[in-house]
C-alpha positions as a Markdown table, in Angstrom:
| # | Residue | x | y | z |
|---|---|---|---|---|
| 1 | Met | 130.2 | 92.1 | 122.4 |
| 2 | Leu | 132.4 | 89.1 | 124.3 |
| 3 | Leu | 135.9 | 91.4 | 123.3 |
| 4 | Leu | 134.7 | 94.4 | 124.9 |
| 5 | Lys | 133.9 | 92.5 | 128.1 |
| 6 | Asn | 136.9 | 90.7 | 128.1 |
| 7 | Ile | 139.2 | 94.6 | 127.5 |
| 8 | Glu | 137.4 | 95.9 | 130.5 |
| 9 | Asn | 138.0 | 92.7 | 132.7 |
| 10 | Ile | 141.5 | 93.3 | 132.2 |
| 11 | Gly | 141.2 | 96.6 | 133.2 |
| 12 | Leu | 140.0 | 95.7 | 136.6 |
| 13 | Lys | 142.4 | 93.5 | 136.8 |
| 14 | Leu | 144.9 | 96.1 | 136.4 |
| 15 | Ile | 143.4 | 98.0 | 139.3 |
| 16 | Ser | 143.2 | 95.7 | 141.7 |
| 17 | Ala | 146.7 | 94.5 | 140.9 |
| 18 | Gln | 148.4 | 97.7 | 141.2 |
| 19 | Ser | 145.8 | 100.2 | 143.2 |
| 20 | Lys | 147.9 | 102.5 | 143.8 |
| 21 | Ser | 149.7 | 102.9 | 140.4 |
| 22 | Thr | 148.9 | 106.2 | 138.9 |
| 23 | Phe | 149.8 | 104.7 | 135.4 |
| 24 | Ala | 147.6 | 101.5 | 135.5 |
| 25 | Phe | 144.4 | 104.1 | 136.3 |
| 26 | Phe | 145.2 | 106.1 | 133.7 |
| 27 | Ile | 145.1 | 102.5 | 131.1 |
| 28 | Tyr | 142.1 | 101.6 | 132.8 |
| 29 | Phe | 140.3 | 105.3 | 131.7 |
| 30 | Leu | 141.5 | 104.9 | 128.6 |
| 31 | Leu | 140.2 | 101.4 | 128.0 |
| 32 | Ser | 137.2 | 103.1 | 129.8 |
| 33 | Val | 136.7 | 105.7 | 126.7 |
| 34 | Phe | 137.1 | 102.6 | 123.9 |
| 35 | Ile | 134.5 | 100.2 | 125.8 |
| 36 | Phe | 132.0 | 103.2 | 125.4 |
| 37 | Asp | 133.2 | 104.3 | 121.5 |
| 38 | Val | 132.9 | 100.8 | 120.6 |
| 39 | Ser | 129.5 | 100.6 | 122.1 |
| 40 | Lys | 128.0 | 103.1 | 121.1 |
| 41 | Ala | 129.3 | 102.3 | 117.5 |
| 42 | Asp | 127.5 | 98.8 | 118.1 |
| 43 | Ser | 124.4 | 99.9 | 119.4 |
| 44 | Asn | 123.9 | 101.8 | 116.2 |
| 45 | Ser | 124.6 | 99.5 | 113.4 |
| 46 | Ser | 123.0 | 96.9 | 115.5 |
| 47 | Thr | 119.4 | 99.5 | 115.3 |
| 48 | Thr | 120.5 | 100.6 | 111.7 |
| 49 | Lys | 120.0 | 96.7 | 110.2 |
| 50 | Asn | 117.3 | 96.1 | 112.6 |
| 51 | Asn | 115.7 | 99.0 | 110.9 |
| 52 | Gln | 116.8 | 98.2 | 107.6 |
| 53 | Ile | 113.6 | 97.6 | 104.6 |
| 54 | Asp | 115.4 | 95.1 | 102.0 |
| 55 | Ile | 115.2 | 97.0 | 98.6 |
| 56 | Glu | 113.1 | 93.4 | 97.3 |
| 57 | Tyr | 110.3 | 95.1 | 99.2 |
| 58 | Leu | 110.0 | 98.0 | 96.3 |
| 59 | Glu | 109.6 | 94.9 | 93.3 |
| 60 | Ser | 106.6 | 93.7 | 91.7 |
| 61 | Arg | 105.8 | 90.3 | 93.2 |
| 62 | Asn | 106.0 | 88.9 | 89.9 |
| 63 | Glu | 103.0 | 87.5 | 90.0 |
| 64 | Leu | 101.8 | 87.9 | 86.7 |
| 65 | Glu | 105.2 | 86.3 | 85.2 |
| 66 | Asp | 103.8 | 83.3 | 83.7 |
| 67 | Tyr | 100.4 | 85.4 | 82.6 |
| 68 | Ile | 99.3 | 83.9 | 79.3 |
| 69 | Ile | 97.6 | 86.6 | 76.8 |
| 70 | Asp | 94.8 | 85.8 | 74.9 |
| 71 | Thr | 91.7 | 86.9 | 74.0 |
| 72 | Gly | 89.9 | 89.6 | 76.3 |
| 73 | Asp | 93.4 | 90.9 | 77.1 |
| 74 | Ser | 94.0 | 94.4 | 76.0 |
| 75 | Ile | 98.0 | 95.3 | 76.5 |
| 76 | Ser | 99.4 | 98.3 | 77.7 |
| 77 | Leu | 102.2 | 99.2 | 75.6 |
| 78 | Lys | 104.7 | 102.6 | 76.9 |
| 79 | Phe | 107.8 | 103.1 | 73.9 |
| 80 | Tyr | 110.4 | 105.0 | 74.8 |
| 81 | Pro | 111.0 | 107.2 | 72.9 |
| 82 | Ala | 108.8 | 107.4 | 70.7 |
| 83 | Asp | 106.1 | 107.7 | 73.1 |
| 84 | Glu | 103.3 | 108.8 | 70.1 |
| 85 | Leu | 103.1 | 105.1 | 69.8 |
| 86 | Ser | 102.1 | 104.1 | 73.4 |
| 87 | Gly | 98.6 | 103.3 | 74.1 |
| 88 | Ile | 96.5 | 100.7 | 75.2 |
| 89 | Phe | 95.7 | 98.0 | 72.2 |
| 90 | Pro | 93.3 | 94.9 | 72.8 |
| 91 | Val | 93.8 | 90.9 | 71.9 |
| 92 | Asn | 90.9 | 90.5 | 69.0 |
| 93 | Glu | 89.3 | 87.1 | 68.3 |
| 94 | Glu | 92.4 | 86.1 | 66.2 |
| 95 | Gly | 94.7 | 86.5 | 69.2 |
| 96 | Glu | 96.4 | 89.1 | 67.5 |
| 97 | Leu | 97.2 | 93.4 | 67.9 |
| 98 | Phe | 97.0 | 95.8 | 65.4 |
| 99 | Leu | 99.6 | 98.1 | 66.1 |
| 100 | Pro | 101.7 | 101.3 | 65.1 |
| 101 | Lys | 104.2 | 100.8 | 61.4 |
| 102 | Leu | 103.5 | 96.6 | 62.2 |
| 103 | Asp | 99.7 | 96.6 | 61.6 |
| 104 | Lys | 98.7 | 92.8 | 62.7 |
| 105 | Thr | 101.3 | 90.7 | 65.6 |
| 106 | Phe | 99.9 | 87.9 | 66.4 |
| 107 | Val | 100.5 | 87.2 | 70.7 |
| 108 | Arg | 97.9 | 84.5 | 72.0 |
| 109 | Gly | 100.7 | 82.6 | 74.3 |
| 110 | Leu | 103.3 | 84.9 | 74.8 |
| 111 | Thr | 104.1 | 86.3 | 78.6 |
| 112 | Thr | 104.3 | 90.3 | 78.8 |
| 113 | Ser | 108.1 | 89.7 | 79.3 |
| 114 | Glu | 108.2 | 87.9 | 75.6 |
| 115 | Leu | 105.7 | 90.4 | 74.0 |
| 116 | Lys | 108.4 | 92.9 | 75.1 |
| 117 | Asn | 111.6 | 91.1 | 73.8 |
| 118 | Leu | 109.5 | 90.0 | 70.7 |
| 119 | Leu | 108.3 | 93.8 | 70.5 |
| 120 | Glu | 111.6 | 95.5 | 70.6 |
| 121 | Lys | 112.4 | 93.2 | 67.9 |
| 122 | Arg | 110.6 | 93.9 | 65.6 |
| 123 | Tyr | 110.1 | 97.8 | 65.7 |
| 124 | Ala | 113.9 | 97.7 | 66.1 |
| 125 | Glu | 113.7 | 98.1 | 62.1 |
| 126 | Phe | 112.0 | 101.6 | 62.7 |
| 127 | Leu | 113.7 | 102.9 | 66.6 |
| 128 | Ile | 117.3 | 102.9 | 67.6 |
| 129 | Glu | 117.1 | 100.7 | 70.3 |
| 130 | Pro | 113.7 | 100.7 | 71.3 |
| 131 | Asp | 112.6 | 100.0 | 74.8 |
| 132 | Ile | 108.9 | 99.1 | 75.5 |
| 133 | Lys | 107.2 | 99.3 | 78.3 |
| 134 | Val | 104.1 | 96.3 | 79.0 |
| 135 | Asn | 101.7 | 95.6 | 81.1 |
| 136 | Ile | 98.0 | 94.3 | 81.1 |
| 137 | Ala | 95.4 | 97.3 | 81.5 |
| 138 | Val | 92.4 | 95.0 | 81.4 |
| 139 | Phe | 92.1 | 91.4 | 82.0 |
| 140 | Lys | 90.2 | 88.7 | 80.2 |
| 141 | Ser | 87.6 | 86.8 | 81.9 |
| 142 | Ile | 88.9 | 84.0 | 83.5 |
| 143 | Arg | 87.2 | 80.1 | 83.0 |
| 144 | Phe | 87.9 | 77.4 | 85.8 |
| 145 | Leu | 87.0 | 74.1 | 86.5 |
| 146 | Val | 86.8 | 72.9 | 90.4 |
| 147 | Lys | 86.9 | 69.7 | 91.6 |
| 148 | Gly | 86.8 | 66.9 | 94.1 |
| 149 | Glu | 85.5 | 67.6 | 97.9 |
| 150 | Ile | 83.9 | 70.6 | 97.4 |
| 151 | Arg | 79.8 | 71.6 | 97.9 |
| 152 | Asn | 78.8 | 72.3 | 93.8 |
| 153 | Pro | 81.9 | 71.7 | 91.7 |
| 154 | Gly | 82.1 | 72.5 | 88.1 |
| 155 | Phe | 83.4 | 75.4 | 85.8 |
| 156 | Tyr | 83.2 | 78.6 | 87.0 |
| 157 | Lys | 83.6 | 81.8 | 85.2 |
| 158 | Phe | 84.7 | 85.5 | 86.7 |
| 159 | Pro | 84.6 | 88.7 | 84.3 |
| 160 | Ala | 86.8 | 90.7 | 83.0 |
| 161 | Tyr | 88.0 | 93.4 | 85.0 |
| 162 | Glu | 90.6 | 97.0 | 84.9 |
| 163 | Ser | 94.4 | 96.8 | 86.2 |
| 164 | Val | 96.7 | 99.1 | 87.3 |
| 165 | Ser | 96.6 | 102.8 | 86.3 |
| 166 | Phe | 98.6 | 103.7 | 83.3 |
| 167 | Gly | 97.5 | 107.8 | 83.4 |
| 168 | Lys | 96.8 | 109.4 | 80.2 |
| 169 | Phe | 97.2 | 107.3 | 76.5 |
| 170 | Lys | 96.6 | 108.4 | 72.9 |
| 171 | Ile | 95.3 | 105.8 | 71.5 |
| 172 | Asp | 96.1 | 104.8 | 68.1 |
| 173 | Gln | 92.8 | 105.4 | 66.0 |
| 174 | Lys | 93.2 | 101.1 | 65.2 |
| 175 | Ser | 93.2 | 100.3 | 68.3 |
| 176 | Gln | 89.7 | 101.5 | 70.0 |
| 177 | Leu | 89.3 | 99.8 | 73.2 |
| 178 | Asn | 85.1 | 99.8 | 74.2 |
| 179 | Asn | 84.8 | 101.9 | 70.8 |
| 180 | Gln | 86.9 | 104.6 | 71.8 |
| 181 | Ser | 89.5 | 106.3 | 69.9 |
| 182 | Ser | 91.5 | 109.0 | 70.5 |
| 183 | Glu | 90.4 | 110.0 | 74.2 |
| 184 | Asn | 92.5 | 109.5 | 77.6 |
| 185 | Val | 91.8 | 106.9 | 79.0 |
| 186 | Ile | 92.4 | 105.9 | 82.7 |
| 187 | Val | 92.8 | 102.1 | 83.8 |
| 188 | Lys | 92.1 | 102.1 | 87.6 |
| 189 | Arg | 93.2 | 98.8 | 89.9 |
| 190 | Ser | 90.4 | 96.9 | 91.9 |
| 191 | Met | 92.1 | 94.4 | 93.7 |
| 192 | Asp | 89.2 | 93.1 | 95.4 |
| 193 | Asn | 88.4 | 91.9 | 91.4 |
| 194 | Ile | 91.7 | 90.0 | 91.7 |
| 195 | Ser | 90.1 | 85.9 | 91.8 |
| 196 | Thr | 91.8 | 83.9 | 94.4 |
| 197 | Ile | 91.2 | 80.3 | 95.9 |
| 198 | Ser | 89.3 | 82.0 | 98.5 |
| 199 | Asp | 87.1 | 83.6 | 95.3 |
| 200 | Leu | 86.9 | 80.5 | 93.9 |
| 201 | Ile | 85.8 | 78.4 | 96.7 |
| 202 | Arg | 82.8 | 81.2 | 97.6 |
| 203 | Ala | 81.6 | 80.7 | 94.1 |
| 204 | Ala | 81.2 | 77.2 | 94.6 |
| 205 | Gly | 80.0 | 77.4 | 97.4 |
| 206 | Gly | 82.0 | 77.0 | 99.9 |
| 207 | Ile | 83.7 | 73.5 | 101.6 |
| 208 | Thr | 82.3 | 70.4 | 103.3 |
| 209 | Ser | 83.3 | 68.6 | 106.6 |
| 210 | Lys | 85.7 | 66.6 | 104.3 |
| 211 | Thr | 87.4 | 69.0 | 102.7 |
| 212 | Asp | 90.7 | 68.6 | 102.5 |
| 213 | Leu | 92.4 | 72.0 | 102.8 |
| 214 | Ser | 96.4 | 70.7 | 102.9 |
| 215 | Arg | 96.4 | 69.2 | 100.1 |
| 216 | Ile | 94.8 | 71.6 | 97.4 |
| 217 | Glu | 96.0 | 71.0 | 94.0 |
| 218 | Ile | 96.2 | 73.3 | 91.1 |
| 219 | Ile | 97.1 | 72.7 | 87.6 |
| 220 | Arg | 98.3 | 75.2 | 85.2 |
| 221 | Asp | 99.4 | 76.2 | 82.2 |
| 222 | Val | 102.9 | 76.6 | 81.1 |
| 223 | Pro | 103.7 | 79.4 | 78.6 |
| 224 | Leu | 104.7 | 78.2 | 75.5 |
| 225 | Gly | 108.5 | 79.5 | 75.6 |
| 226 | Lys | 109.1 | 78.0 | 78.6 |
| 227 | Gly | 107.4 | 75.0 | 77.1 |
| 228 | Gly | 104.5 | 74.4 | 77.4 |
| 229 | Gly | 102.1 | 72.6 | 79.1 |
| 230 | Lys | 101.0 | 72.1 | 82.5 |
| 231 | Lys | 102.6 | 72.7 | 85.9 |
| 232 | Arg | 101.1 | 71.3 | 89.4 |
| 233 | Ala | 101.7 | 72.9 | 92.9 |
| 234 | Ile | 100.1 | 71.6 | 96.1 |
| 235 | Ile | 98.7 | 74.4 | 98.7 |
| 236 | Asp | 97.9 | 74.1 | 102.2 |
| 237 | Phe | 95.2 | 76.8 | 102.8 |
| 238 | Asn | 94.4 | 75.8 | 106.4 |
| 239 | Ser | 96.4 | 78.7 | 107.7 |
| 240 | Tyr | 93.8 | 81.5 | 105.8 |
| 241 | Leu | 91.0 | 79.4 | 107.3 |
| 242 | Tyr | 92.1 | 79.1 | 111.1 |
| 243 | Glu | 94.7 | 82.1 | 111.1 |
| 244 | Ser | 93.7 | 84.8 | 108.6 |
| 245 | Asp | 97.0 | 84.5 | 106.5 |
| 246 | Pro | 96.2 | 85.8 | 103.1 |
| 247 | Ser | 99.8 | 84.2 | 101.9 |
| 248 | Ser | 98.6 | 80.7 | 100.5 |
| 249 | Asp | 94.9 | 82.9 | 99.1 |
| 250 | Ile | 96.9 | 82.6 | 95.5 |
| 251 | Arg | 96.0 | 84.6 | 92.6 |
| 252 | Ile | 93.7 | 82.3 | 90.0 |
| 253 | Phe | 94.6 | 82.4 | 86.0 |
| 254 | Asp | 91.9 | 81.6 | 83.2 |
| 255 | Gly | 92.3 | 77.5 | 82.3 |
| 256 | Asp | 93.5 | 76.9 | 86.6 |
| 257 | Ile | 91.9 | 73.0 | 87.6 |
| 258 | Leu | 91.5 | 73.2 | 91.0 |
| 259 | Phe | 90.9 | 69.9 | 93.0 |
| 260 | Phe | 90.3 | 69.4 | 96.5 |
| 261 | Pro | 90.6 | 66.0 | 98.2 |
| 262 | Glu | 88.9 | 64.1 | 100.8 |
| 263 | Leu | 90.0 | 63.7 | 104.4 |
| 264 | Ala | 89.3 | 60.6 | 105.7 |
| 265 | Lys | 87.3 | 61.2 | 108.5 |
| 266 | Gly | 85.0 | 64.4 | 108.3 |
| 267 | Asn | 86.4 | 67.4 | 110.4 |
| 268 | Pro | 83.5 | 69.9 | 112.2 |
| 269 | Ser | 85.6 | 72.3 | 113.2 |
| 270 | Gln | 85.3 | 73.0 | 109.5 |
| 271 | Ile | 82.3 | 74.4 | 109.2 |
| 272 | Pro | 81.5 | 76.8 | 111.7 |
| 273 | Ser | 85.4 | 78.7 | 110.6 |
| 274 | Ser | 84.6 | 79.0 | 106.8 |
| 275 | Ile | 81.9 | 80.5 | 107.9 |
| 276 | Leu | 83.3 | 82.8 | 110.2 |
| 277 | Ser | 86.6 | 83.5 | 107.5 |
| 278 | Gly | 83.5 | 84.0 | 104.9 |
| 279 | Leu | 84.4 | 80.7 | 102.6 |
| 280 | Ser | 80.9 | 79.1 | 103.3 |
| 281 | Pro | 77.7 | 80.7 | 103.2 |
| 282 | Lys | 75.6 | 80.7 | 106.4 |
| 283 | Phe | 72.2 | 79.4 | 104.5 |
| 284 | Ile | 71.3 | 77.5 | 102.0 |
| 285 | Ser | 68.4 | 76.7 | 100.6 |
| 286 | Val | 65.9 | 73.9 | 100.3 |
| 287 | Asn | 61.8 | 73.0 | 98.6 |
| 288 | Leu | 59.6 | 71.4 | 100.8 |
| 289 | Phe | 55.9 | 69.8 | 99.2 |
| 290 | Gly | 53.1 | 68.0 | 100.5 |
| 291 | Arg | 52.3 | 67.2 | 103.7 |
| 292 | Val | 53.6 | 69.4 | 106.0 |
| 293 | Thr | 52.3 | 72.9 | 107.1 |
| 294 | Thr | 53.9 | 75.3 | 105.2 |
| 295 | Pro | 55.2 | 73.9 | 102.3 |
| 296 | Gly | 57.8 | 75.9 | 100.3 |
| 297 | Gln | 61.3 | 76.9 | 100.0 |
| 298 | Ile | 62.6 | 78.2 | 102.7 |
| 299 | Lys | 66.6 | 78.9 | 104.2 |
| 300 | Val | 68.2 | 76.6 | 107.0 |
| 301 | Pro | 71.4 | 77.0 | 108.3 |
| 302 | Leu | 74.5 | 74.9 | 106.4 |
| 303 | Glu | 74.9 | 71.5 | 107.3 |
| 304 | Ala | 71.3 | 71.4 | 108.4 |
| 305 | Ser | 69.8 | 68.4 | 108.5 |
| 306 | Leu | 66.2 | 67.0 | 107.6 |
| 307 | Ser | 64.7 | 67.4 | 111.0 |
| 308 | Asp | 66.0 | 71.2 | 111.0 |
| 309 | Ala | 63.9 | 71.7 | 108.0 |
| 310 | Ile | 60.5 | 70.1 | 109.2 |
| 311 | Asp | 61.5 | 72.1 | 112.6 |
| 312 | Leu | 61.1 | 75.2 | 109.9 |
| 313 | Thr | 57.9 | 74.7 | 108.1 |
| 314 | Gly | 55.6 | 73.0 | 110.9 |
| 315 | Pro | 54.9 | 69.6 | 112.0 |
| 316 | Ile | 54.4 | 66.7 | 109.4 |
| 317 | Lys | 50.2 | 66.5 | 108.6 |
| 318 | Pro | 48.8 | 63.1 | 109.9 |
| 319 | Leu | 48.6 | 60.4 | 107.5 |
| 320 | Ser | 51.7 | 61.0 | 106.8 |
| 321 | Gly | 54.6 | 58.9 | 104.9 |
| 322 | Lys | 58.5 | 58.7 | 103.2 |
| 323 | Ile | 60.6 | 61.3 | 102.9 |
| 324 | Val | 61.3 | 61.6 | 99.0 |
| 325 | Leu | 64.2 | 63.5 | 98.9 |
| 326 | Ile | 65.6 | 64.6 | 95.3 |
| 327 | Arg | 69.1 | 66.8 | 94.7 |
| 328 | Tyr | 72.1 | 66.2 | 92.1 |
| 329 | Glu | 75.0 | 65.1 | 93.1 |
| 330 | Lys | 78.0 | 66.2 | 92.2 |
| 331 | Asp | 79.1 | 64.0 | 88.7 |
| 332 | Gly | 75.9 | 65.9 | 87.4 |
| 333 | Thr | 73.5 | 62.4 | 88.2 |
| 334 | Val | 70.5 | 63.3 | 90.0 |
| 335 | Leu | 70.1 | 61.1 | 92.9 |
| 336 | Lys | 66.1 | 60.5 | 94.0 |
| 337 | Lys | 65.6 | 58.8 | 97.8 |
| 338 | Asn | 63.1 | 57.5 | 100.2 |
| 339 | Ile | 63.6 | 58.7 | 103.4 |
| 340 | Ser | 62.1 | 56.4 | 106.6 |
| 341 | Tyr | 62.4 | 60.1 | 108.5 |
| 342 | Ser | 62.9 | 60.0 | 112.4 |
| 343 | Ser | 63.4 | 63.5 | 114.1 |
| 344 | Arg | 65.1 | 62.0 | 117.0 |
| 345 | Ala | 67.3 | 60.1 | 114.8 |
| 346 | Lys | 71.3 | 61.0 | 114.5 |
| 347 | Arg | 72.0 | 64.4 | 112.6 |
| 348 | Gly | 73.4 | 63.5 | 109.3 |
| 349 | Ser | 71.9 | 59.7 | 109.7 |
| 350 | Lys | 70.3 | 57.9 | 106.7 |
| 351 | Arg | 66.6 | 58.7 | 108.6 |
| 352 | Asn | 67.7 | 62.2 | 109.2 |
| 353 | Pro | 70.1 | 63.4 | 106.8 |
| 354 | Tyr | 72.1 | 66.5 | 106.2 |
| 355 | Leu | 70.7 | 69.2 | 103.0 |
| 356 | Lys | 72.6 | 70.1 | 100.1 |
| 357 | Asn | 71.6 | 73.7 | 98.6 |
| 358 | Asn | 68.3 | 73.0 | 96.4 |
| 359 | Asp | 67.7 | 70.2 | 97.6 |
| 360 | Leu | 63.9 | 69.1 | 97.0 |
| 361 | Ile | 62.3 | 67.1 | 99.5 |
| 362 | Ser | 58.5 | 66.2 | 99.5 |
| 363 | Val | 56.5 | 64.6 | 102.5 |
| 364 | Gln | 54.1 | 61.9 | 101.1 |
| 365 | Asn | 50.9 | 60.5 | 102.0 |
| 366 | Ser | 50.9 | 56.7 | 104.2 |
| 367 | Phe | 49.2 | 53.7 | 103.0 |
| 368 | Ile | 45.9 | 54.8 | 105.0 |
| 369 | Gly | 46.1 | 58.7 | 103.6 |
| 370 | Lys | 46.7 | 58.1 | 100.5 |
| 371 | Ser | 43.6 | 54.7 | 100.3 |
| 372 | Ser | 41.6 | 58.1 | 102.0 |
| 373 | Glu | 41.9 | 60.2 | 99.2 |
| 374 | Val | 40.7 | 57.5 | 97.0 |
| 375 | Ile | 37.2 | 56.9 | 99.5 |
| 376 | Lys | 37.0 | 60.5 | 99.4 |
| 377 | Glu | 37.7 | 60.8 | 95.0 |
| 378 | Ile | 34.8 | 58.1 | 95.0 |
| 379 | Thr | 32.9 | 59.6 | 97.3 |
| 380 | Thr | 32.1 | 63.0 | 96.4 |
| 381 | Pro | 30.5 | 62.7 | 93.0 |
| 382 | Ile | 27.7 | 60.4 | 95.1 |
| 383 | Leu | 27.5 | 63.0 | 97.8 |
| 384 | Gly | 26.9 | 65.7 | 94.8 |
| 385 | Ile | 24.4 | 64.1 | 92.9 |
| 386 | Tyr | 22.9 | 62.8 | 96.2 |
| 387 | Thr | 22.7 | 66.7 | 97.4 |
| 388 | Thr | 21.6 | 67.6 | 93.8 |
| 389 | Lys | 18.5 | 64.9 | 94.2 |
| 390 | Lys | 17.1 | 66.2 | 97.8 |
| 391 | Leu | 17.1 | 69.8 | 96.5 |
| 392 | Leu | 15.1 | 69.1 | 93.4 |
| 393 | Glu | 12.8 | 66.8 | 95.4 |
| 394 | Asp | 12.7 | 69.9 | 97.7 |
């Protein structure tokens, strides 16, 4: 564009310097036509560049590049040119596939690319330059560990699910899938069943106001072909929470360990955002017993305090004493705490603490209340005897 501007300026100078020259006018006319053609070509080139989609868009994300095959997986094998060997083959409890001509083949610990290389070498004995396409047809159930500042840390398990539709296969009688043999099987992909970090957070009951989402740590197994062991990564999940950006909501694999660090100071804005984004539930359940108007299990909002629960169950009865809170801690121990409750105390304070899912709350009798119960227990039999005596005398 700068070159075209300079050529245009030169033409204008020629016209101004020799305005009466026919030759100068002719030169300017030719320059104008040249400028128009070049500008049009540049514009077309720019439009083509802006509208062009990189070919990488059509390629797989390779998110399964390090997926480790194990018991529970079913492997889709497509043989070229020997299509009669193709099928879907489950990995048994010993980590083996039963394959045509090869019989038992140990595959536990391999990735799909490693399995492809292994099978092409094995089948070279029977086929000329075999080309085998390997995919995961059915994924095993995944088990993972959640640790740190999350509402319910521990082990969780997501069920197995079916993946991409591979069309129709003739399945060898030795490779039965769901007790089917020699039948047409169509495996459908369900994106909803792919387990991600957001699914894991929901399963663990959501985040707290102190969960540091900017430094989620993921520890994952490394395939044997890449040396084995573990690898570690740090994920910033705030973009998902506040901007609904799914790029950080990565897929979770079997054996993953996720650690959620704790913020030095709580961030109250996280809770409303996590509820709106579906990461945390709107309500939790707690149980109230003892001297309340309507004891039993009730639902309260997430991050509700003790006063919220008591407001929902009605006022505490007269002559009530301390309140006992019983809950499971994150390390699996049982907490039993006496609370000197005050409805006017600050939310989250010792006298009006925040509640957690499945908390047990017992409103006990005061000393006077207990004394009156003792007196009632003692006097009730006496009153009964006196009443019986009066009836007999009458």
